[in-house]
MARDONU-422615 format. One record per residue (C-alpha): x, y, z; residue number from 1. Coordinates in pm, 1 decimal. Example, Ala and Ser with C-alpha at 12.3 -4.5 7.8 and 13.67 -1.06 7.14 Angstrom:
residues 2
<guti><c1>1230.0</c1><c2>-450.0</c2><c3>780.0</c3><nr>1</nr></guti>
<guti><c1>1367.0</c1><c2>-106.0</c2><c3>714.0</c3><nr>2</nr></guti>
end
This chain:
residues 162
<guti><c1>2377.6</c1><c2>-406.0</c2><c3>-1916.5</c3><nr>1</nr></guti>
<guti><c1>2539.6</c1><c2>-159.4</c2><c3>-1680.0</c3><nr>2</nr></guti>
<guti><c1>2410.2</c1><c2>189.0</c2><c3>-1744.1</c3><nr>3</nr></guti>
<guti><c1>2589.2</c1><c2>470.2</c2><c3>-1567.7</c3><nr>4</nr></guti>
<guti><c1>2677.7</c1><c2>820.3</c2><c3>-1664.6</c3><nr>5</nr></guti>
<guti><c1>3013.7</c1><c2>992.1</c2><c3>-1671.0</c3><nr>6</nr></guti>
<guti><c1>3097.4</c1><c2>1342.3</c2><c3>-1551.1</c3><nr>7</nr></guti>
<guti><c1>2875.4</c1><c2>1590.6</c2><c3>-1734.0</c3><nr>8</nr></guti>
<guti><c1>3059.7</c1><c2>1862.6</c2><c3>-1923.4</c3><nr>9</nr></guti>
<guti><c1>2778.7</c1><c2>2022.2</c2><c3>-2127.1</c3><nr>10</nr></guti>
<guti><c1>2434.3</c1><c2>2158.7</c2><c3>-2059.1</c3><nr>11</nr></guti>
<guti><c1>2166.6</c1><c2>2200.6</c2><c3>-2322.2</c3><nr>12</nr></guti>
<guti><c1>1904.4</c1><c2>2472.1</c2><c3>-2334.6</c3><nr>13</nr></guti>
<guti><c1>1664.8</c1><c2>2278.7</c2><c3>-2557.3</c3><nr>14</nr></guti>
<guti><c1>1302.8</c1><c2>2381.3</c2><c3>-2550.0</c3><nr>15</nr></guti>
<guti><c1>1198.5</c1><c2>2041.8</c2><c3>-2684.2</c3><nr>16</nr></guti>
<guti><c1>1278.9</c1><c2>1676.7</c2><c3>-2622.3</c3><nr>17</nr></guti>
<guti><c1>1646.7</c1><c2>1660.0</c2><c3>-2730.2</c3><nr>18</nr></guti>
<guti><c1>1578.6</c1><c2>1418.0</c2><c3>-3015.0</c3><nr>19</nr></guti>
<guti><c1>1800.5</c1><c2>1590.8</c2><c3>-3274.1</c3><nr>20</nr></guti>
<guti><c1>2168.3</c1><c2>1675.8</c2><c3>-3306.0</c3><nr>21</nr></guti>
<guti><c1>2084.4</c1><c2>2038.5</c2><c3>-3225.7</c3><nr>22</nr></guti>
<guti><c1>2093.3</c1><c2>1930.5</c2><c3>-2859.4</c3><nr>23</nr></guti>
<guti><c1>2436.7</c1><c2>2018.6</c2><c3>-2716.6</c3><nr>24</nr></guti>
<guti><c1>2432.4</c1><c2>1716.1</c2><c3>-2487.0</c3><nr>25</nr></guti>
<guti><c1>2342.1</c1><c2>1473.7</c2><c3>-2764.8</c3><nr>26</nr></guti>
<guti><c1>2607.4</c1><c2>1628.0</c2><c3>-2993.0</c3><nr>27</nr></guti>
<guti><c1>2862.5</c1><c2>1571.7</c2><c3>-2713.9</c3><nr>28</nr></guti>
<guti><c1>2738.3</c1><c2>1213.1</c2><c3>-2663.7</c3><nr>29</nr></guti>
<guti><c1>2622.4</c1><c2>1294.5</c2><c3>-2311.9</c3><nr>30</nr></guti>
<guti><c1>2292.9</c1><c2>1237.9</c2><c3>-2138.1</c3><nr>31</nr></guti>
<guti><c1>2082.0</c1><c2>1528.6</c2><c3>-2020.3</c3><nr>32</nr></guti>
<guti><c1>2018.1</c1><c2>1595.3</c2><c3>-1652.1</c3><nr>33</nr></guti>
<guti><c1>1822.6</c1><c2>1833.6</c2><c3>-1428.0</c3><nr>34</nr></guti>
<guti><c1>2059.9</c1><c2>2122.7</c2><c3>-1509.1</c3><nr>35</nr></guti>
<guti><c1>1946.8</c1><c2>2115.8</c2><c3>-1873.2</c3><nr>36</nr></guti>
<guti><c1>1652.3</c1><c2>2315.2</c2><c3>-2004.2</c3><nr>37</nr></guti>
<guti><c1>1481.0</c1><c2>2029.0</c2><c3>-2187.5</c3><nr>38</nr></guti>
<guti><c1>1136.2</c1><c2>1881.2</c2><c3>-2128.9</c3><nr>39</nr></guti>
<guti><c1>1020.4</c1><c2>1525.7</c2><c3>-2207.8</c3><nr>40</nr></guti>
<guti><c1>1383.7</c1><c2>1445.8</c2><c3>-2289.4</c3><nr>41</nr></guti>
<guti><c1>1445.9</c1><c2>1168.3</c2><c3>-2544.2</c3><nr>42</nr></guti>
<guti><c1>1825.9</c1><c2>1199.2</c2><c3>-2559.4</c3><nr>43</nr></guti>
<guti><c1>1946.9</c1><c2>844.0</c2><c3>-2645.1</c3><nr>44</nr></guti>
<guti><c1>2262.0</c1><c2>895.5</c2><c3>-2435.4</c3><nr>45</nr></guti>
<guti><c1>2066.7</c1><c2>925.9</c2><c3>-2109.8</c3><nr>46</nr></guti>
<guti><c1>2197.5</c1><c2>656.8</c2><c3>-1873.5</c3><nr>47</nr></guti>
<guti><c1>2472.8</c1><c2>532.1</c2><c3>-2107.9</c3><nr>48</nr></guti>
<guti><c1>2844.0</c1><c2>523.8</c2><c3>-2023.9</c3><nr>49</nr></guti>
<guti><c1>2997.8</c1><c2>570.6</c2><c3>-2368.8</c3><nr>50</nr></guti>
<guti><c1>3348.1</c1><c2>528.6</c2><c3>-2227.1</c3><nr>51</nr></guti>
<guti><c1>3276.1</c1><c2>153.8</c2><c3>-2229.0</c3><nr>52</nr></guti>
<guti><c1>3172.6</c1><c2>154.0</c2><c3>-2597.0</c3><nr>53</nr></guti>
<guti><c1>3350.2</c1><c2>166.3</c2><c3>-2931.8</c3><nr>54</nr></guti>
<guti><c1>3301.4</c1><c2>467.4</c2><c3>-3160.7</c3><nr>55</nr></guti>
<guti><c1>3066.2</c1><c2>252.4</c2><c3>-3366.6</c3><nr>56</nr></guti>
<guti><c1>2847.5</c1><c2>143.0</c2><c3>-3073.6</c3><nr>57</nr></guti>
<guti><c1>2830.2</c1><c2>496.4</c2><c3>-2930.1</c3><nr>58</nr></guti>
<guti><c1>2755.1</c1><c2>667.8</c2><c3>-3262.3</c3><nr>59</nr></guti>
<guti><c1>2425.4</c1><c2>848.4</c2><c3>-3309.6</c3><nr>60</nr></guti>
<guti><c1>2345.3</c1><c2>590.6</c2><c3>-3578.8</c3><nr>61</nr></guti>
<guti><c1>2386.8</c1><c2>291.7</c2><c3>-3344.0</c3><nr>62</nr></guti>
<guti><c1>2327.3</c1><c2>405.3</c2><c3>-2984.3</c3><nr>63</nr></guti>
<guti><c1>1959.0</c1><c2>306.8</c2><c3>-2990.6</c3><nr>64</nr></guti>
<guti><c1>2045.5</c1><c2>-39.7</c2><c3>-3127.0</c3><nr>65</nr></guti>
<guti><c1>2295.8</c1><c2>-78.8</c2><c3>-2843.0</c3><nr>66</nr></guti>
<guti><c1>2037.3</c1><c2>26.2</c2><c3>-2583.5</c3><nr>67</nr></guti>
<guti><c1>1785.8</c1><c2>-230.1</c2><c3>-2716.3</c3><nr>68</nr></guti>
<guti><c1>2022.9</c1><c2>-526.5</c2><c3>-2675.3</c3><nr>69</nr></guti>
<guti><c1>1881.9</c1><c2>-801.5</c2><c3>-2454.4</c3><nr>70</nr></guti>
<guti><c1>2085.3</c1><c2>-1018.5</c2><c3>-2217.0</c3><nr>71</nr></guti>
<guti><c1>2049.0</c1><c2>-1303.4</c2><c3>-2466.6</c3><nr>72</nr></guti>
<guti><c1>2192.7</c1><c2>-1087.2</c2><c3>-2746.4</c3><nr>73</nr></guti>
<guti><c1>2473.9</c1><c2>-957.0</c2><c3>-2523.2</c3><nr>74</nr></guti>
<guti><c1>2571.5</c1><c2>-1314.6</c2><c3>-2435.7</c3><nr>75</nr></guti>
<guti><c1>2559.8</c1><c2>-1443.9</c2><c3>-2795.1</c3><nr>76</nr></guti>
<guti><c1>2909.1</c1><c2>-1558.2</c2><c3>-2892.5</c3><nr>77</nr></guti>
<guti><c1>3080.3</c1><c2>-1439.6</c2><c3>-3210.0</c3><nr>78</nr></guti>
<guti><c1>3384.0</c1><c2>-1604.1</c2><c3>-3363.3</c3><nr>79</nr></guti>
<guti><c1>3676.4</c1><c2>-1367.1</c2><c3>-3396.9</c3><nr>80</nr></guti>
<guti><c1>3808.2</c1><c2>-1318.4</c2><c3>-3753.7</c3><nr>81</nr></guti>
<guti><c1>4136.7</c1><c2>-1482.9</c2><c3>-3644.9</c3><nr>82</nr></guti>
<guti><c1>3942.7</c1><c2>-1801.3</c2><c3>-3561.0</c3><nr>83</nr></guti>
<guti><c1>4113.0</c1><c2>-1835.1</c2><c3>-3222.0</c3><nr>84</nr></guti>
<guti><c1>3807.7</c1><c2>-1800.1</c2><c3>-2998.2</c3><nr>85</nr></guti>
<guti><c1>3438.1</c1><c2>-1717.5</c2><c3>-2966.6</c3><nr>86</nr></guti>
<guti><c1>3352.4</c1><c2>-1413.0</c2><c3>-2756.6</c3><nr>87</nr></guti>
<guti><c1>3019.9</c1><c2>-1280.3</c2><c3>-2620.5</c3><nr>88</nr></guti>
<guti><c1>2896.4</c1><c2>-959.7</c2><c3>-2782.6</c3><nr>89</nr></guti>
<guti><c1>2914.3</c1><c2>-776.8</c2><c3>-2446.9</c3><nr>90</nr></guti>
<guti><c1>3295.4</c1><c2>-815.8</c2><c3>-2458.0</c3><nr>91</nr></guti>
<guti><c1>3311.8</c1><c2>-680.4</c2><c3>-2814.1</c3><nr>92</nr></guti>
<guti><c1>3133.4</c1><c2>-348.8</c2><c3>-2746.0</c3><nr>93</nr></guti>
<guti><c1>3478.8</c1><c2>-196.4</c2><c3>-2699.3</c3><nr>94</nr></guti>
<guti><c1>3820.0</c1><c2>-325.7</c2><c3>-2806.2</c3><nr>95</nr></guti>
<guti><c1>3873.0</c1><c2>-690.9</c2><c3>-2710.1</c3><nr>96</nr></guti>
<guti><c1>4219.2</c1><c2>-850.3</c2><c3>-2722.2</c3><nr>97</nr></guti>
<guti><c1>4225.6</c1><c2>-1211.2</c2><c3>-2840.3</c3><nr>98</nr></guti>
<guti><c1>4388.8</c1><c2>-1422.4</c2><c3>-2570.4</c3><nr>99</nr></guti>
<guti><c1>4567.4</c1><c2>-1640.3</c2><c3>-2827.0</c3><nr>100</nr></guti>
<guti><c1>4692.6</c1><c2>-1403.9</c2><c3>-3101.7</c3><nr>101</nr></guti>
<guti><c1>4676.6</c1><c2>-1069.5</c2><c3>-2911.4</c3><nr>102</nr></guti>
<guti><c1>4492.4</c1><c2>-892.5</c2><c3>-3197.6</c3><nr>103</nr></guti>
<guti><c1>4222.9</c1><c2>-638.9</c2><c3>-3100.8</c3><nr>104</nr></guti>
<guti><c1>3865.4</c1><c2>-677.2</c2><c3>-3227.4</c3><nr>105</nr></guti>
<guti><c1>3531.2</c1><c2>-498.8</c2><c3>-3181.5</c3><nr>106</nr></guti>
<guti><c1>3175.2</c1><c2>-540.8</c2><c3>-3304.4</c3><nr>107</nr></guti>
<guti><c1>3067.7</c1><c2>-316.2</c2><c3>-3591.9</c3><nr>108</nr></guti>
<guti><c1>2698.9</c1><c2>-234.5</c2><c3>-3559.9</c3><nr>109</nr></guti>
<guti><c1>2719.1</c1><c2>-76.5</c2><c3>-3906.1</c3><nr>110</nr></guti>
<guti><c1>2836.2</c1><c2>-400.2</c2><c3>-4067.1</c3><nr>111</nr></guti>
<guti><c1>2678.5</c1><c2>-643.0</c2><c3>-3813.3</c3><nr>112</nr></guti>
<guti><c1>3005.7</c1><c2>-832.4</c2><c3>-3769.2</c3><nr>113</nr></guti>
<guti><c1>3323.7</c1><c2>-853.5</c2><c3>-3564.1</c3><nr>114</nr></guti>
<guti><c1>3606.8</c1><c2>-650.8</c2><c3>-3718.2</c3><nr>115</nr></guti>
<guti><c1>3977.8</c1><c2>-618.3</c2><c3>-3650.6</c3><nr>116</nr></guti>
<guti><c1>4107.3</c1><c2>-298.1</c2><c3>-3493.4</c3><nr>117</nr></guti>
<guti><c1>4336.7</c1><c2>-122.0</c2><c3>-3737.1</c3><nr>118</nr></guti>
<guti><c1>4161.4</c1><c2>-268.6</c2><c3>-4041.6</c3><nr>119</nr></guti>
<guti><c1>3834.4</c1><c2>-88.6</c2><c3>-3971.9</c3><nr>120</nr></guti>
<guti><c1>3735.9</c1><c2>244.8</c2><c3>-3819.3</c3><nr>121</nr></guti>
<guti><c1>3413.2</c1><c2>434.3</c2><c3>-3759.5</c3><nr>122</nr></guti>
<guti><c1>3385.1</c1><c2>776.9</c2><c3>-3923.7</c3><nr>123</nr></guti>
<guti><c1>3204.2</c1><c2>1004.7</c2><c3>-3678.8</c3><nr>124</nr></guti>
<guti><c1>3113.7</c1><c2>1251.8</c2><c3>-3954.3</c3><nr>125</nr></guti>
<guti><c1>2971.8</c1><c2>1001.8</c2><c3>-4205.5</c3><nr>126</nr></guti>
<guti><c1>2837.8</c1><c2>787.8</c2><c3>-3917.9</c3><nr>127</nr></guti>
<guti><c1>2949.8</c1><c2>462.8</c2><c3>-4081.1</c3><nr>128</nr></guti>
<guti><c1>3227.7</c1><c2>205.4</c2><c3>-4048.7</c3><nr>129</nr></guti>
<guti><c1>3501.9</c1><c2>224.4</c2><c3>-4308.6</c3><nr>130</nr></guti>
<guti><c1>3791.0</c1><c2>6.7</c2><c3>-4421.3</c3><nr>131</nr></guti>
<guti><c1>4145.9</c1><c2>109.2</c2><c3>-4332.8</c3><nr>132</nr></guti>
<guti><c1>4209.9</c1><c2>230.7</c2><c3>-4687.8</c3><nr>133</nr></guti>
<guti><c1>3940.0</c1><c2>496.8</c2><c3>-4660.3</c3><nr>134</nr></guti>
<guti><c1>3977.2</c1><c2>843.9</c2><c3>-4513.2</c3><nr>135</nr></guti>
<guti><c1>3746.8</c1><c2>1137.1</c2><c3>-4445.5</c3><nr>136</nr></guti>
<guti><c1>3801.8</c1><c2>1438.1</c2><c3>-4673.1</c3><nr>137</nr></guti>
<guti><c1>3755.2</c1><c2>1760.0</c2><c3>-4476.9</c3><nr>138</nr></guti>
<guti><c1>3720.0</c1><c2>1953.9</c2><c3>-4802.7</c3><nr>139</nr></guti>
<guti><c1>3409.6</c1><c2>1779.2</c2><c3>-4941.3</c3><nr>140</nr></guti>
<guti><c1>3304.7</c1><c2>1620.9</c2><c3>-4609.7</c3><nr>141</nr></guti>
<guti><c1>3281.1</c1><c2>1263.4</c2><c3>-4748.0</c3><nr>142</nr></guti>
<guti><c1>3487.6</c1><c2>949.8</c2><c3>-4702.7</c3><nr>143</nr></guti>
<guti><c1>3692.8</c1><c2>839.0</c2><c3>-5000.0</c3><nr>144</nr></guti>
<guti><c1>3911.5</c1><c2>542.9</c2><c3>-5094.6</c3><nr>145</nr></guti>
<guti><c1>4290.7</c1><c2>539.6</c2><c3>-5096.9</c3><nr>146</nr></guti>
<guti><c1>4482.4</c1><c2>694.9</c2><c3>-4808.5</c3><nr>147</nr></guti>
<guti><c1>4770.0</c1><c2>786.5</c2><c3>-5040.8</c3><nr>148</nr></guti>
<guti><c1>4538.9</c1><c2>905.2</c2><c3>-5321.5</c3><nr>149</nr></guti>
<guti><c1>4361.8</c1><c2>1239.7</c2><c3>-5360.4</c3><nr>150</nr></guti>
<guti><c1>3990.5</c1><c2>1254.1</c2><c3>-5282.2</c3><nr>151</nr></guti>
<guti><c1>3781.5</c1><c2>1092.1</c2><c3>-5556.1</c3><nr>152</nr></guti>
<guti><c1>3526.9</c1><c2>1376.8</c2><c3>-5538.1</c3><nr>153</nr></guti>
<guti><c1>3725.5</c1><c2>1696.8</c2><c3>-5500.3</c3><nr>154</nr></guti>
<guti><c1>4092.8</c1><c2>1605.1</c2><c3>-5551.3</c3><nr>155</nr></guti>
<guti><c1>4204.8</c1><c2>1718.3</c2><c3>-5203.0</c3><nr>156</nr></guti>
<guti><c1>4501.1</c1><c2>1541.7</c2><c3>-5043.9</c3><nr>157</nr></guti>
<guti><c1>4455.3</c1><c2>1304.6</c2><c3>-4752.1</c3><nr>158</nr></guti>
<guti><c1>4744.3</c1><c2>1457.8</c2><c3>-4560.2</c3><nr>159</nr></guti>
<guti><c1>4893.6</c1><c2>1113.6</c2><c3>-4499.0</c3><nr>160</nr></guti>
<guti><c1>5263.8</c1><c2>1102.6</c2><c3>-4575.5</c3><nr>161</nr></guti>
<guti><c1>5416.2</c1><c2>776.9</c2><c3>-4695.8</c3><nr>162</nr></guti>
end
């Protein structure tokens, strides 16, 4: 697993080990470095290039599971939902285009399965994968069903126009 970092844009001033979302770097999905004020840093994004990962894989819920993957797990092949081909997990950590049907797929750590792009998305706020019919309500801060329906909890509109 290639582990590199991207250009650093934030700097934390943590007095602890950066193991919570209070850490500016962790909140920005960046690793800490020597310019940060942390000690005994445990930021899970240290050494990870999230630009090569899906929202799901790079989420705070799943980043540690991603980092624990072995070469055997990364090379395990998963059948795409279209049935056209089997693809190693390492190729499904970001969008993968099926060579036969040209559909895009990625691996959902939340659901432990390969999902089709456009039919599934990862809500960064709720930290969970959702079906395409769900949307995140900014009013009550929860995901709800029915993109053309008002929020089931608070009645707010999705803002999607049909």
